[in-house]
C-alpha positions in Angstrom: -3.5 -11.7 -7.0 -0.2 -11.1 -5.3 1.7 -14.0 -3.8 4.9 -13.6 -1.8 6.3 -17.0 -2.6 5.8 -19.3 0.4 2.2 -20.3 -0.1 3.2 -22.5 -3.0 6.0 -24.2 -1.1 4.7 -25.5 2.2 8.0 -27.2 3.1 9.9 -23.9 2.8 7.1 -22.1 4.7 7.3 -24.7 7.6 11.0 -24.3 7.7 10.8 -20.6 7.8 8.2 -20.6 10.6 10.4 -22.9 12.7 13.6 -20.9 12.3 12.9 -17.2 11.7 11.9 -14.2 13.7 8.3 -14.7 14.8 7.5 -10.9 14.9 6.4 -11.2 11.3 4.0 -14.1 12.1 0.3 -13.4 13.0 -1.0 -14.3 16.4 -2.7 -17.5 15.2 0.7 -19.0 14.3 1.9 -18.6 17.9 -1.1 -20.2 19.5 -2.2 -22.8 16.9 -0.6 -26.0 15.9 0.0 -27.3 13.3 0.7 -24.0 11.5 -0.8 -23.5 8.1 1.0 -20.9 6.0 -1.4 -19.1 3.7 -2.2 -15.7 2.1 -3.6 -14.4 5.5 -0.1 -15.1 7.0 1.5 -13.1 4.2 -0.9 -10.2 4.6 0.0 -10.0 8.3 3.7 -9.9 7.4 3.2 -7.1 4.9 1.4 -5.2 7.6 4.3 -5.6 10.0 6.7 -4.3 7.2 4.5 -1.3 6.5 4.5 -0.6 10.2 8.3 -0.7 10.3 8.4 1.7 7.4 6.2 4.2 9.1 7.9 3.9 12.5 11.4 3.4 11.2 12.0 0.7 13.8 11.4 -3.1 13.9 7.9 -4.2 15.0 9.4 -5.6 18.2 10.4 -2.1 19.2 7.3 0.0 18.2 3.7 -0.9 18.2 2.0 2.4 17.4 2.2 4.4 14.2 3.3 8.1 14.3 0.6 10.7 14.9 1.3 12.2 11.4 0.7 8.9 9.6 -2.1 9.3 7.1 -5.4 7.7 8.1 -5.4 5.6 4.9 -2.0 4.2 5.7 -3.0 3.5 9.3 -6.2 1.6 8.1 -4.1 -0.6 5.8 -1.5 -1.4 8.5 -4.2 -2.1 11.1 -6.2 -4.1 8.5 -3.3 -6.2 7.5 -2.3 -6.8 11.1 -5.8 -7.7 12.3 -5.4 -10.5 14.9 -8.5 -12.3 13.6 -7.5 -13.9 10.2 -11.1 -14.0 9.0 -11.3 -10.2 9.4 -7.7 -9.5 8.1 -7.5 -7.1 5.1 -6.6 -8.9 1.8 -3.6 -7.8 -0.2 -5.7 -6.6 -3.1 -7.6 -4.2 -1.0 -4.4 -3.0 0.7 -2.7 -2.4 -2.6 -5.8 -0.4 -3.9 -5.8 1.7 -0.7 -2.1 2.5 -0.9 -2.4 3.4 -4.6 -5.2 5.7 -3.8 -3.2 7.3 -1.0 -0.2 7.7 -3.3 -2.4 9.4 -5.9 -3.9 11.8 -3.3 -0.5 12.7 -1.8 0.9 13.3 -5.3 -2.0 15.5 -6.2 -1.4 17.5 -3.0 2.3 17.8 -3.7 2.3 18.1 -7.5 4.5 21.3 -7.4 7.8 19.4 -7.0 7.2 16.9 -9.7 8.4 14.0 -7.6 5.3 11.8 -8.1 4.8 9.8 -11.3 
């Protein structure tokens, strides 16, 4: 299982939540108190970062993915950014979907040898 560091250090997580840009925080962290930082929080943040990669702008500037974004990528971003934490995609499923997408895209573009 992947872990992005903060879930093992609640004090650092609490400090981060109180001082950093909230655009990477899921909706439940804005409306609920006290805040519990966990794997669902990290998954949401990964979804925001994947959205920023696809749109090339910060999440506060763009909320929709480009029309040419592959459906698999769109499903991962939307799944990770699901507002309901109990329905939010987990990081293992997201990684598997992105690996599958990478494999498919490499197979389609095998002529240039850029995929490994």
